[in-house]
C-alpha positions as CSV (number, residue, x, y, z in Angstrom):
1,M,11.8,-28.8,25.3
2,F,11.6,-25.3,25.5
3,P,11.5,-23.8,28.8
4,Q,12.2,-20.5,27.8
5,L,8.7,-20.2,26.5
6,A,7.2,-20.1,30.0
7,R,7.9,-16.8,30.2
8,F,5.2,-16.2,28.0
9,T,2.7,-18.1,30.1
10,D,0.6,-14.8,31.1
11,L,0.3,-13.5,27.6
12,G,-0.9,-17.1,26.5
13,L,-3.4,-17.0,29.0
14,L,-4.4,-13.4,28.5
15,L,-5.1,-14.3,24.7
16,L,-6.8,-17.4,25.8
17,R,-9.1,-15.1,27.9
18,L,-9.8,-12.7,24.9
19,M,-10.7,-15.2,22.7
20,V,-13.2,-16.6,25.0
21,A,-14.4,-13.3,25.8
22,I,-14.7,-12.3,21.9
23,V,-17.0,-15.5,21.4
24,F,-19.1,-15.2,24.6
25,V,-19.8,-11.6,24.4
26,T,-20.7,-11.8,20.6
27,S,-23.0,-14.6,21.5
28,G,-24.7,-13.1,24.3
29,W,-25.4,-10.1,22.6
30,S,-27.0,-11.8,19.9
31,H,-29.1,-13.8,22.7
32,V,-30.1,-10.2,24.2
33,I,-30.8,-8.3,21.0
34,K,-32.3,-11.2,18.9
35,S,-33.9,-12.7,21.7
36,D,-37.0,-13.9,19.9
37,E,-35.3,-15.4,17.2
38,R,-32.4,-17.0,19.3
39,S,-35.2,-18.4,21.7
40,K,-37.0,-20.5,18.8
41,S,-33.6,-21.4,17.3
42,I,-32.6,-23.0,20.9
43,E,-35.9,-24.0,21.9
44,M,-36.0,-21.7,25.2
45,S,-38.2,-19.0,26.5
46,Q,-37.3,-15.7,25.7
47,P,-36.8,-14.5,29.2
48,V,-34.6,-17.6,29.5
49,T,-32.6,-16.6,26.5
50,I,-32.0,-13.2,27.6
51,F,-30.7,-14.6,31.0
52,L,-28.2,-16.7,29.3
53,G,-27.1,-13.8,26.8
54,L,-26.5,-11.9,30.0
55,A,-24.7,-14.1,31.5
56,E,-22.5,-15.1,28.7
57,I,-22.0,-11.1,28.2
58,A,-21.2,-10.9,32.1
59,G,-19.1,-13.8,32.0
60,G,-17.0,-12.9,28.6
61,L,-16.2,-9.2,30.1
62,G,-14.9,-11.1,33.5
63,S,-12.8,-13.2,31.8
64,A,-11.6,-10.6,29.1
65,F,-10.8,-7.8,31.9
66,G,-9.8,-10.2,34.8
67,V,-12.5,-9.3,37.2
68,F,-13.6,-12.1,39.2
69,T,-11.9,-14.6,36.7
70,Q,-12.7,-17.8,38.2
71,L,-16.5,-17.0,38.9
72,A,-16.8,-16.1,35.3
73,A,-15.2,-19.3,34.2
74,I,-17.2,-21.4,36.4
75,G,-20.4,-19.6,35.2
76,L,-19.2,-20.0,31.6
77,I,-18.3,-23.9,32.2
78,L,-21.9,-24.0,33.5
79,I,-23.7,-22.6,30.3
80,M,-21.7,-25.0,28.1
81,L,-22.7,-28.1,30.0
82,G,-26.1,-27.0,29.5
83,A,-25.4,-26.5,25.8
84,I,-23.8,-29.9,25.7
85,Y,-26.8,-31.2,27.3
86,K,-29.2,-29.9,25.3
87,K,-27.3,-30.8,21.8
88,M,-27.0,-34.7,23.3
89,F,-30.2,-35.2,25.0
90,A,-32.5,-33.0,23.4
91,W,-31.3,-32.5,19.7
92,H,-29.8,-36.0,19.8
93,T,-26.4,-34.2,18.1
94,G,-23.3,-36.4,17.8
95,F,-19.8,-35.3,18.9
96,W,-19.2,-33.4,15.4
97,G,-22.9,-33.1,14.6
98,E,-23.8,-31.8,11.3
99,K,-22.8,-28.5,9.7
100,A,-19.9,-28.3,12.6
101,S,-22.8,-27.8,15.0
102,G,-21.8,-30.9,17.4
103,W,-21.0,-30.5,21.0
104,H,-17.1,-30.5,20.4
105,Y,-17.2,-26.8,20.0
106,D,-18.7,-26.5,23.6
107,L,-16.5,-29.0,24.8
108,M,-13.3,-27.0,23.9
109,F,-14.8,-23.9,25.5
110,I,-15.1,-25.8,28.6
111,V,-11.5,-27.1,28.9
112,M,-10.5,-23.4,27.7
113,N,-12.5,-22.1,30.9
114,L,-11.1,-24.9,33.2
115,M,-7.5,-23.6,32.0
116,I,-8.6,-20.1,33.2
117,L,-10.1,-21.5,36.5
118,F,-7.2,-23.3,37.3
119,T,-4.6,-20.2,36.8
120,D,-7.1,-17.7,38.0
121,G,-6.3,-15.9,34.5
122,G,-2.9,-15.4,34.9
123,R,-1.0,-12.5,36.2
124,W,-2.6,-10.0,34.1
125,V,-5.9,-9.6,35.5
126,L,-7.7,-6.6,37.1
127,M,-9.2,-8.1,40.3
128,K,-8.8,-11.6,41.9
């Protein structure tokens, strides 16, 4: 319907990558600097919580800067699959959950990262 908008594809992918980066870097940072509190919240050991936090930061930065973008997307997808598993089978949280804590949020980030994975982040990346 609007083929002229296709010229903004790389801008859209950059904005998508930056949004993914903001969410994962800030979440990861929280896991690292508040590891004791966060480990209790997610019911994981403190070392695992720190590892997840560092993985979120690395994946988010890779996405933002376009460095190993596909590997970053795969890593973030795996983290989100783990979060969905935890919410569904350990916490028995539904799709919408309570207070917006369902796994719909995690599923959106899987789809966002699939888009990054399939397009390799677009043309505006530092390293493929």
